[in-house]
C-alpha positions in Angstrom: 0.0 0.0 0.0 1.4 3.4 -1.0 -0.2 6.7 -0.2 0.6 9.5 -2.6 0.7 13.2 -1.5 0.4 16.1 -3.9 0.2 19.8 -3.2 -2.7 21.7 -4.9 -2.6 25.5 -5.0 -6.2 26.6 -5.5 -6.7 29.9 -7.3 -9.7 32.1 -6.4 -11.8 33.3 -9.3 -12.1 36.6 -7.4 -9.9 37.8 -4.5 -11.9 36.8 -1.4 -12.0 38.9 1.7 -11.8 37.0 5.0 -10.8 37.7 8.5 -7.3 36.7 7.4 -7.1 39.4 4.8 -7.6 39.1 1.0 -7.0 35.6 -0.3 -5.8 35.0 -3.9 -5.0 31.4 -3.5 -5.0 28.6 -0.9 -3.0 25.4 -0.5 -4.3 21.9 0.0 -2.6 18.6 0.0 -4.3 15.7 -1.7 -3.9 12.2 -0.4 -4.5 9.4 -2.9 -4.4 5.6 -2.8 -4.4 3.4 -5.8 -6.6 0.4 -4.9 -6.4 -3.2 -6.0 -9.6 -2.7 -8.1 -7.6 -0.1 -10.2 -9.6 2.8 -8.8 -8.1 5.6 -6.7 -9.4 6.9 -3.4 -8.8 10.5 -2.3 -8.7 12.6 0.8 -7.9 16.3 1.2 -5.8 18.0 3.9 -6.9 21.6 3.6 -5.4 24.5 5.5 -6.0 28.2 5.8 -2.7 29.9 6.6 -3.0 32.0 9.7 -6.1 30.2 10.9 -5.4 26.4 10.8 -3.9 25.4 14.1 -1.8 22.7 12.5 -0.1 24.8 9.9 3.0 26.9 10.5 4.5 26.9 7.1 4.7 24.6 4.1 8.0 22.9 5.1 6.6 22.0 8.6 3.3 20.8 7.2 4.8 18.7 4.4 7.2 17.0 6.9 4.2 16.0 9.0 2.6 14.5 5.9 5.8 12.5 5.2 5.6 11.3 8.8 2.0 10.3 8.2 2.8 8.4 5.0 5.5 6.4 6.8 3.3 5.6 9.8 0.3 4.5 7.8 2.1 2.5 5.2 4.0 0.6 7.9 1.0 0.0 10.2 -1.8 -0.9 7.7 -2.3 -3.2 4.8 -4.8 -2.1 2.1 -7.4 -4.7 3.2 -7.1 -3.6 6.8 -7.2 0.1 5.8 -10.4 -0.4 3.8 -12.1 -2.0 6.8 -11.3 0.7 9.4 -14.4 2.1 11.2 -13.4 5.7 11.8 -15.9 6.0 14.7 -15.3 2.8 16.6 -12.0 1.2 15.7 -9.6 1.1 18.7 -6.6 1.3 16.4 -8.0 4.3 14.6 -8.9 6.0 17.9 -5.2 5.5 18.9 -4.2 7.2 15.7 -6.5 10.1 16.3 -5.1 10.5 19.8 -1.6 10.8 18.4 -2.7 13.2 15.6 -5.5 15.2 17.1 -3.5 18.4 17.0 -3.5 18.1 13.2 -7.2 18.2 12.4 -6.8 18.9 8.7 -4.7 15.7 8.4 -7.2 13.6 10.4 -9.9 14.9 8.1 -7.9 14.0 5.0 -7.2 10.5 6.3 -10.8 9.9 7.3 -11.9 10.9 3.8 -9.3 8.6 2.2 -10.3 5.7 4.4 -14.1 6.1 3.7 -13.4 6.4 -0.1 -11.3 3.3 0.1 -14.0 1.4 2.0 -16.3 2.2 -1.0 -13.8 1.1 -3.6 -12.7 4.6 -4.7 -16.1 5.6 -6.1 -16.2 9.0 -4.3 -18.9 7.6 -1.9 -17.8 8.7 1.6 -21.1 8.3 3.5 -24.2 6.7 2.1 -27.5 8.5 2.7 -30.6 9.7 1.0 -28.4 12.6 -0.3 -26.0 10.2 -2.2 -29.1 8.2 -3.4 -30.4 11.6 -4.8 -33.5 11.4 -2.5 -33.0 14.8 -0.9 -30.9 18.0 -1.1 -29.1 19.9 1.6 -30.3 23.4 2.4 -27.4 25.9 2.3 -26.8 29.6 2.9 -25.6 32.0 0.3 -22.3 33.5 1.4 -21.5 37.3 1.0 -17.8 37.8 1.1 -16.1 40.8 2.7 -15.3 43.7 0.3 -16.3 47.2 -0.6 -19.9 48.2 -0.5 -20.6 47.8 -4.2 -19.0 44.3 -4.3 -21.0 43.1 -1.4 -24.2 44.5 -2.9 -23.4 42.8 -6.2 -23.0 39.4 -4.4 -26.3 39.9 -2.6 -28.2 40.4 -5.8 -26.6 37.3 -7.3 -27.6 35.2 -4.3 -31.1 36.5 -4.3 -31.4 35.8 -8.1 -30.1 32.3 -7.4 -33.0 31.6 -5.1 -31.3 31.5 -1.7 -33.6 31.9 1.3 -30.8 32.1 3.8 -27.9 34.6 3.3 -24.8 34.9 5.5 -22.8 38.1 5.3 -19.2 38.4 6.5 -18.7 41.7 8.3 -15.7 43.6 9.6 -14.1 44.6 6.4 -15.6 48.1 6.0 -17.3 50.6 8.3 -20.0 48.9 10.4 -22.6 51.6 9.4 -22.2 50.7 5.7 -22.4 46.9 6.4 -25.5 47.5 8.6 -27.1 49.6 5.8 -26.7 46.6 3.4 -28.5 44.4 5.9 -31.2 47.0 6.3 -31.6 47.1 2.6 -32.2 43.4 2.5 -34.6 43.4 5.3 -36.7 46.2 3.8 -37.1 44.0 0.7 -37.7 40.7 2.4 -39.4 39.8 5.7 -37.8 37.4 8.1 -40.3 34.8 6.9 -39.0 35.2 3.4 -35.3 35.6 4.0 -33.1 34.5 6.9 -30.1 36.7 7.6 -27.0 35.5 9.3 -23.8 37.5 10.1 -20.3 36.2 10.4 -18.1 38.6 12.4 -14.9 36.4 12.7 -14.1 38.3 15.9 -14.4 41.7 14.4 -16.0 43.4 17.5 -14.8 44.1 21.0 -16.7 42.9 24.1 -17.7 46.6 24.7 -18.9 47.3 21.2 -20.6 44.0 20.6 -23.9 44.4 22.6 -25.1 47.6 20.8 -24.4 45.9 17.5 -26.3 42.8 18.6 -29.3 45.0 19.5 -29.1 46.6 16.0 -29.1 43.2 14.4 -32.1 42.2 16.5 -34.0 45.1 15.1 -33.5 43.5 11.7 -34.5 40.1 13.0 -31.1 38.7 12.1 -31.0 35.0 12.9 -27.5 34.7 14.4 -24.0 36.1 14.5 -20.9 33.9 14.3 -18.0 34.7 16.7 -18.8 38.3 17.4 -15.5 38.8 19.4 -12.1 37.3 19.3 -11.8 33.8 20.8 -10.2 33.3 24.2 -12.4 35.8 26.0 -14.5 33.2 27.8 -16.2 35.5 30.4 -17.1 38.1 27.7 -18.5 35.6 25.2 -20.4 33.8 28.0 -22.0 37.1 29.0 -22.9 37.9 25.4 -24.5 34.5 24.9 -26.6 35.0 28.1 -27.8 38.5 27.2 -27.8 38.7 23.4 -31.2 39.4 21.7 -30.0 37.2 18.8 -28.4 33.8 18.6 -24.6 33.6 18.9 -22.6 30.8 17.2 -19.2 29.7 18.2 -16.6 29.1 15.5 -13.0 30.0 16.1 -13.6 29.6 19.8 -13.6 25.8 19.3 -10.3 25.6 17.3 -7.6 23.7 19.2 -10.0 22.0 21.6 -9.4 18.3 21.1 -10.3 16.4 24.2 -14.0 15.3 24.8 -14.2 16.7 28.3 -12.6 20.0 27.2 -15.3 20.3 24.6 -18.0 19.6 27.2 -16.6 22.1 29.5 -16.4 24.9 26.9 -20.0 24.4 25.8 -21.2 24.2 29.4 -19.4 27.4 30.3 -20.3 29.5 27.3 -23.8 28.1 26.5 -24.0 29.4 22.9 -27.1 29.1 21.0 -25.3 27.6 18.0 -21.9 26.1 17.0 -20.4 26.1 13.5 -18.4 23.0 12.6 -15.5 22.7 10.1 -14.0 19.2 9.9 -10.6 20.6 8.7 -10.4 22.8 11.8 -12.5 20.9 14.4 -11.1 17.4 14.4 -12.4 15.8 11.2 -15.6 13.7 11.2 -14.7 12.1 14.6 -14.1 15.4 16.3 -17.2 17.0 14.7 -19.3 14.0 15.8 -18.2 14.6 19.4 -19.1 18.3 19.1 -22.5 17.5 17.7 -23.2 14.9 20.5 -22.3 17.4 23.2 -24.2 20.3 21.5 -27.4 18.2 21.2 -27.1 17.1 24.8 -27.1 20.8 25.8 -29.9 21.9 23.3 -27.3 23.8 21.2 -28.1 23.8 17.5 -25.3 23.5 14.8 -24.5 23.7 11.2 -21.5 22.5 9.1 -19.4 24.9 7.1 -16.6 24.1 4.6 -13.3 25.8 5.2 -12.3 26.6 1.6 -11.7 23.0 0.7 -11.5 21.9 -3.0 -14.4 19.8 -4.4 -12.7 16.7 -2.9 -13.1 17.9 0.7 -16.4 19.6 0.1 -17.8 16.3 -1.3 -16.7 14.5 1.8 -18.1 17.2 4.2 -21.5 17.3 2.3 -21.9 13.5 2.5 -21.0 13.5 6.2 -23.5 16.3 6.9 -26.3 14.5 5.1 -26.2 11.6 7.6 -27.8 13.9 10.2 -31.5 14.6 10.3 -33.4 17.9 10.4 -30.6 20.1 9.0 -30.5 23.9 9.3 -29.1 25.6 6.2 -25.5 24.6 6.0 -22.4 26.6 4.9 -21.5 24.3 2.0 -21.9 26.6 -1.1 -18.2 27.1 -1.8 -17.7 24.8 -4.7 -17.5 27.5 -7.3 -14.7 29.6 -5.7 -11.7 28.4 -7.7 -10.5 28.5 -11.3 -8.6 25.2 -11.0 -10.9 23.1 -8.8 -11.3 19.3 -9.4 -14.4 18.0 -11.1 -17.4 17.7 -8.8 -20.6 15.8 -8.7 -22.1 18.5 -6.4 -24.4 21.2 -7.8 -26.2 24.2 -6.2 -29.7 25.2 -7.2 -32.2 27.4 -5.5 -30.3 27.4 -2.2 -29.9 23.7 -2.1 -26.9 21.4 -2.6 -27.5 18.2 -4.6 -25.4 15.4 -6.0 -25.5 14.5 -9.7 
């Protein structure tokens, strides 16, 4: 058994504004395994420089991938590899315990294993979604940028039939961003259009509450990570007193142990959590977060973290195994000029598989 590793530099069609600045391209490393049936299984190790906790620089990351290759090839045969249950295998749990500070690598390995289990067909998790029985509701994402660019994106998403729109904020003056939200709400009631906001920690504990009240006036559904992570008392107070739902995102990065996750959710008591397998421990780690969230009546949704179509396909199939889904953040398949071919398609605010 030989795992191949290849770097893929993904190029954005348009420069994309994020909390990490303007992105023009983004690296991923693709794991592949040629199977005995002559098909190839794939997994994606996707990182966002400056955000991914397991990425310092390319040399450091590629060395870890070399270590991974040596370990896996020496420890598993192809037949054993294809039969691993990523949720219950003791050997796999031991692997995760050793690699849990590298969530993007765990995610890539889980995807590779699941694709191998299904013979390299691109099937990661079977469900009604993969059988084309239902679609996944998703939000339309408005990237940071100047006022005209954000307005242009809004019109595109509305024309595409999205009933949930998420706007990233913090790039321009708040008054201008709020005016864009006001404009949307004047045109569509909260019954017709759900509005979400993603702050990526743009506000301070002092400035956040007045902003939350403004958003409440527009019947905004929720705000993701209003303040920078690590301010536990401040975010806890906001979650207790906010007139709109607060979703944790970056706050959960780097929390690997089950009891640490339980403690964080108990202490903060957010209304929502946002899960990204590449950042939050792969499928195994996200399953733990979901279990704990549901035990504490905390709702959740899944979001891609700028993966290529390989990673997005895996995340979408994993997400579809859960019932009663809120709109998910999985509409990023069209971001790149040099993406891989994909069986996923977005239509009228829903993600389907061809």
